[in-house]
VEXDREN-180281 format. One record per atom (N, C-alpha, C): x, y, z. Coordinates in steps of 0.1 Angstrom, whole numbers, plus 2048, in hexadecimal, padded with zeros to 3 digits. Layout:
N
XYZ...
***
This chain:
365
62D9C8A2F62E9C3A2163E9C5A2163F9B8A1E64F9B7A1B6549BCA0E6639C0A0B66C9C2A0166F9B99FD6709B79EF6769AB9E96839B09E36929B19E36999B79DB6999B69CF69E9BB9C569D9B59B96AB9B19B66A89A69B06B599D9AD6BE9A59A26CC9A29A56D79A69A06D999E9936D59A49876D899797B6E69969776F099C97E6FB99797E6FE98C9816FA98B9906FD9819986F49749976E897398F6E196898C6E69649826EF96B9766F696796970295C96F70896397A71295D98170F95398770694F98D6FD9479956FB93B98D6F69409846EE93297B6FC92B97170493697171093096771992696F71A92897E72092298571B91598B70D91398A70290898C7058FE97B7069049717048FF9667138F996971F8FF96972C8F796972B8E99757258EC9817248E298671C8D69847108D697D7098CE9797138C596C71A8CD9667238C995872F8BF95E7338C796873F8BC96D7378B097872F8B297C72B8A498172789C97971F89B96C71C89496572789195872D89695573889494D74789195374889995E7588969607628A295A75A8AA9557608B49527588C39477618CB9477548D794475E8DE93A7538E793175A8F09277538FE92875890792575491492975491A91C74991E91674592090A74993090874E9358FE7549458F874594E8FD73A94A8FC72E9538FD72A95690C73294E91773195192573F95692B74995892475395792775696992B74D97192774C98192774598493573A97D93973397C94573E97995074997195074F96B95D75A97896175E97996B76998396C77797C96E77F98296F78E97A97278D96E97978697498778A96A99278195C99077796098976D95398377194D97877D95297378494996778C93F96D79594397A79E93C98079B92E98178E92698078F91798278D91097478D91A96A78D91695979F90E9577A891995E7B491395D7B69069657B290A9707B88FF97C7B18EF9777A88F396F7A48E59687A88E095A7B18E89537BB8E59477BF8D89497C48D49537C88C79567C28BB9577B58BD95B7AC8B595C7A48B194D7A48BD94779E8BB9367A88B392C7B58B692D7C18AF92A7C28A192E7BF89C9397BD88B93C7B18899377A689093879C8869327A08869217A389191C7A788D90B7B08849097BB8819147C48769137BE86C9187B586891E7AB85E9237A385991579B86590C7988609037A085B8F87AC8608F77B485C8E97BD84D8ED7BB84B8F97C083C8FE7B38318FA7A78398FF79E82F8F979C8298EC79D8378E379E8328D47A88278D07B782A8D67BC8218D57BC8138D77B88128E27B18088EA7A58008DF7A28078DF7968038D579C7FA8C77A47FF8C27AB7FE8B57B17F38B87B87F08C27C57E78C67B97DB8C67AC7DC8CE7A57CD8D07A17C88C379C7D58B97947CE8AE7A07C98A57AF7CD8A67B87C789F7B97B88A87B97B78B57BE7AA8B77AF7A28B57A87A58B879A79A8B579B7948A779D7A189F7A279988E7A97908907B77908967C27878957BC77C89C7B477C8A77B27708AB7A57668A57A076C8A079776B89379E75E8887A57688837AF7658777BF7598777C675E8807D17588847CF74D8867CA74388D7C77358937C972D8847BA73387F7B872786F7C57288677C77358677D473985D7DD72F8637E473286D7F072C8717EB71986D7E27158727E17088707E27048627DA70B8547DD70A84A7E97088457F271884880271984480A70A84980470485780E6F98588086EE8537FC6F18507F96DD8488036E48378046EF8358086EE8248196F182681F6F583082A6F08338306E08348286D983A82B6CD83B8286C682D81E6CE82981C6C481B8296C881182F6D081083C6D580A8466CB80F8446CC81C8526C082084F6B281B8426AC8188426A18148456A18078416A98018426AD7EF8536AA7ED85D6B47F28686B17F486F6A17F486869A8008706908048696837FA8606867F085A67B7E886767B7DC86C6817D48746827CD8856887CD8886877C889968A7C58996987BF89F6A27C789F6B17C68A76B37BA8B36AB7B38BB6A97A88B16A679D8A869E79D8A469978F8986A378A8926AE79088D6B67888906C37928976CB78F89A6D97958936DE7938886E57888826ED78B8746ED7918716DF7928696DA79E86B6DC7AB8776DB7AD8826DD7BC8816ED7BF8826F37B28847017BA8747037BB86B7027B58617077BC8567017C785F6F47CA85B6EC7D88646F27E286F6F87DE8787017EB87170B7EB86F7127E086771F7E385D7217EC8527187E68467167EE84870E8018517087FE85470480F85871281586171981186A72281B85D72C81A85572F81184973981184073481F83A72781E83571F82983D72583584772183685172484284E72F84684F73783E84F74784184674E84783674A84082C74E84482674A85482F73D85182973586383373F87183D74386984474A87483D75687883975B86B83076A86A82776887681D76087381075C87880F75A88781F75388D82175289982575D89E82D76689783377489C82677C8A381A77B89480E78589980677D8A48057718A67FD76E8B08057748BE8137748C381B7788C98177878CA8157928BF81479E8C08077A28C77FD7998BF7EE79E8C67ED7978D27F378F8DB7F17898E77F67978EE8007998EC8097A38F17FF7B08F27FD7B58E77F37C18E77E77C08F07E07B48EF7D57AF8F97D87AF9067E27AD90C7E87AB9197EB7BC91C7F17C49197F47D491B7E77DA91C7DD7D59147CF7DC9147C77D79207C87CF9227C27C99327C97CF93C7D87D193B7DE7D89467DA7E794A7D67EA9397D47FA93B7C87FB9427C07F39417B37F594A7B67F69587C07EE95C7C57EF96C7CE7FC96F7D08049657DC80F9647EC80B96B7F27FE9667F97F896B8047FD95E80780595580B80994A80B81394681681994381782593C81182893081183692B80D83791D81683191482183391282E82E90C82A82090582781691282480990C81A80590681080D90B8028109048028138F280C81C8F180A8208E38178178DB81E8108E38278068DA81D7FA8DA8137F78E280C7EA8DC8007F28D37FF7FD8D07F68008C77FF7FF8B880D8038B88118038AD8187F28AB8167EA8B48137DD8B08097D68AA7FE7DD8B17F17D98A87F27DF89A7F77EB8977F87EC8877FE7E28818097DF88780F7D487D80A7CB87B8027C28867F77B68857EF7BB87C7E97C68797DF7C98727E27C98607EC7CF85F7F67CE8527F67C084F7FF7B88588017A98557F47A384E7E67A68567DA79E8537D57A18477D57B28447D37B48377DA7AE82D7E87AE82C7F07A68237F079881F7EB79282D7E978382B7DA7818237D27878287C37868257C87878117CB79280E7CC7988017D278C7FA7DE7888017E677C7F87DA76F7F57D476D7FF7CD7617FC7C27607F17BC76F7F07B376F7E57BE7707DB7C97727D77CD7767C97D87677C87D07617BF7D77517BD7D874C7B37D97587A87DC75579B7EC74C7967EC74A7917FC74778980774E78F80675A78E80D76678C80B76F79780576B79E7FB7777A680A77C7B280F7737B48157757BE82377A7B882A77B7AB8337827A98367947AC83F7987A88407A87A68387AA79A83C7B77978367BE78A83E7C678483B7C677383E7D276D8347D87678357E37678277EB76482E7F77578287F774B82A7FF74381F80873E82181373F81C81E73881E82572F81382372481682C71780883771180E84170D80584B7087FC8436FD7F28476FD7E98426F67EC8456E67E98576EA7EB85E6DB7F18656DC7FC86D6CF8058776D08008816D57FB8856E07F48906E27FD8976F07F98A36F47FF8A87017F78A27097EB8A67097DF8A07167E088E7197E388770A7E887B70E7F58777177FD88171280987D71C80988372B80488E72C80089473C7FA88973F7ED8827397E887C7427EB8707427F686973D80185E74080B86374D80D86C74D81887075880D8717638048747637FB8747727F88697727F585B76A7F184D76D7FF84777380E84D76B81984977581A84D78481585978981785F79580B85879B8018567977F784A79F7FC8427A380283879980B82779E81682A7A681B8397A98258387AD81E83E7BF8148457BE8148477CC80983B7D08048337C87FC8287CE80981E7D581481F7D08208137D582581B7E18258297E28288307ED81E82D7F981182A7F680882A80180B81F80780B8127FF80D80480181A7FB80782280980583380480B83A7FB8048337FC7F18387F57E98457FC7E184D7F97E085B7FE7DA8587FE7CD85880B7C685480B7B68608117B186580C7A687481179F87081678F86F81F78C86A82777F87A82277787981A77288581576788681E75D87E82075787C82674786E83374787283B74486884974686E85073686585472E86A85A72386186972386387372885E88172786088471885188D71784B8947098528A070E8528AB6FF8578B56FF84A8BC70783D8BC7028328C770482F8C47118358B971D82E8B97248298AA7288298A573482989773683188E73482D87F73183687772E82E86F72383B86471783585E70D83485071383D84D71C83A83F71F84383C72F84383273784583274184682374685381D74D84E81175585580F76484B80B76B84C80977784E7FB77C85A7F678785C7E97878597E979984F7E179B84F7DD7A98547D07AE85F7CF7B58677C17B985E7C17C98537BC7C784A7BA7D28407AE7D183C7A27D78377987D482679E7D58207947CE8107987CF80D7A57C68167AA7BF8127B77B880C7B77AB8147AC7A280E7A779D8007A779C7FC79B7A47ED79B7A67E27A77AD7EA7B37AE7E17B87B57E07C87AA7EF7C679E7ED7D07927E87CA7847E47BC7847E27B37787D57BE7747CC7C277A7BF7C77787BF7D37717CB7DB7717CF7E67697D17E575C7D27DD7577D77D97477C97E073F7CF7E67337C47E972C7C57FA7277BD8007257BC8107217B281672B7BF8217337B682A73D7B28377367A883B7377A284772F79C85073879F86073079C86973E79887473378A87973378388172E78388F73378B89B73078E8A773378A8B172A78E8BD72E78C8CC7257998CA71B7968D17127A38D370B7AD8DC70F7BB8DD70E7C78E37137C58F270F7BE8F17047C09006FB7B59087047AF9037077A490A70F79790B7087959057007869016F877E8F970176E8FB6FF7668F17057658E46FD7708E26F876E8D66F07748CA6F776B8C06FC7718B570377B8AC6FC7858A770079089E6FC79389070279588670079787A7067A58797067AC8767107B98717157B98657167C585C70F7C684C7147D38487157D683F71C7E283D7217DE82C71F7E782271B7E881371A7F180F7267EC8047307F28027387F67F07398007EB7398067E17388097DC7468077CE74780E7C97558137BA75381F7B67558277AC7558297AA76182E79976683179977284079B77084479C77B8527A077F85E79478585F78977E86677D78487278378B87678179A88277E7A088977779B88776979889175C79488F75F78089875C77A89A75C77389175276A88775675E87A74D75988374475088073475088672E74987D72A73D88073373387873172888773571A88572C71288F72D70888A72F6FA89073B6F58887426EA8927456DE89373E6D489C7396CC8A07476C38AB74B6BE8B07586BA8AB75C6AE8A57516A68A275669C89175B69A88D7566A987F75E6AA87D76A6AE8867726B288B7816B889278B6AE88F7956AE89479F6A98987AA6B58A87AB6B18AD7B56BF8B47C26B78AF7CD6BC8B27D96B88B97E26C48C47E86C18CD7EE6CA8CB7FC6C58C68056CD8C58166CB8CB81A6D58D082A6D68D382F6DE8C883E6DC8C283F6EB8B984B6E98BF8576EF8BC8626EA8C08706F18BC8736FF8C387870B8BA8787168C488371C8BD88A7258C48907308C689073D8CE88A7448D08897518D888D7598DD88B7658E788C76E8F288676E8F187D7698FF87676590787D75790188375490788B74890788373C90287773B90286972F8F58737278FA87B71A8EF87F7118E987270C8EA8657088E485B7058E385070E8DA84870B8D683E7158D48347098D882470E8DA8177078CB8147078C48116FB8B680B6F88B57FE6F38AC7F26F98B07E86F38A07E26EE89E7E26DF8907DB6DF88E7CE6D98877C46DB8857B86D787A7B66D58787AC6C886D7AD6C486D79E6BE8617976C785F7876C58557856B985E7806AC85777C6A28497746A08487676A98407646A88307656AB83576C6B48267706C28267856BD82D7896B982D7976B482F79E6C18347986C88367A36DB8467AD6D98457B76DB84E7C06DD84F7C46E885C7C36EB85F7C76FB86B7D16FD86A7DC7028777E770487F7EA70F88A7EB7108927EE71C89B7F871C89D8027248A480A7218AA8137308A780A73C8A880F74A8B880C74D8BD8047478CC80074B8D88077428E38087488EC8107428F28097358F37FF7338F97F77288EE7EE7218F27ED7148EA7E570B8E57D870D8F17D37158F27C471F8E67C37278E87D072E8E07CC7368D27CD7358CE7D972D8C17D97228BC7CE71E8C67C67178BF7BC7108BD7B27188C37AC7248C07A072D8B47A67328B17B17388A27B573A8997B673689C7BB72888F7B971E88C7A971B8987A071989779371788978A72388F79072D88978B73B87879073E87679C73986B7A273786479F72686B79671E86578E71286078471986677A71F86576D72385777372E85677973484C77D74083E77C73883F78972F83678772282F77F72183877571783676670F82D75B71883575C72883275273182275573381F76373381376873A80976473080D76B72380276771780275871680874E7138057427167FE73A72080074272B7F673F73A7E97437357E675072F7DC75072A7D174B7217DA74871A7D674070A7D57317117D872F7197D772071D7E171471A7ED71C7157F871371080471071880F70871981670672282570871D82E71072183671571B840707718
***
């Protein structure tokens, strides 16, 4: 009768552990030690873990490059689907604008000539941008193919990824521009926010709206200039004006017109719900002067000085208000340093507002 020695539990655990690690390494090419098993392994047995750290880093690096490659391929595929057709359409638009300019003398109608020249310059710019986009997409595609053959370094691969981000942003902007086909959608925007009631809650809500629009512009890389801001004594602001000197911003923000409401608990701690409201108005911000004549007898212009506290040391700021008698439209400007500059800006806002109203009512200016 043979005597079978009792198995050593510690040896069985270590043998099972190394068997499990071998299977994991063979199947996945890498292995991870859980915290639960660490206390079963001696210091000598933990040595392979530190030696395999470089291998794990390489695996994670490969996974990161694979993710970047997938994103690059998606952008390249999108560019290959959109760019050829878009380039063909923009080339046709450029040729059409050139033919229009040849048909008549530029000096016969200066206004029409300016519109045609602007349209031609825009078409040429878009054509050049699309050609540059195709070049970047082809370059990124070539780099991803070379990456599969391990003939480029990681830095070049990351440069291809950054180029693909530029391609994606341009495609987003181009697609949005084709959806915004309104008469003034291409212009910049002047956004005016006013508190609905003379209450602290509405004024705080108005300031939150202002901050939301500023953050939105920062997210989309739009330069937003807060030209006017009237803070209230109890907190928040009474009104503010933001100017966006970026094309197609009016088309993006025109739907913001109207009253924005928020229902919240009262600031005094009671359980009563109160409604905070703010009015938002959006008018086009024309980079070129608006060709619209307004008779002086149809306007009431008032010059005022409003108290303010700013870093320049000025205790008052010039305020210009213009009221258009026939339409009842009133505009105000106080963002500049002189009454004259504020008057010119207020007059441009009034013209933009009247042109917008005339277009909405189906009238010609």
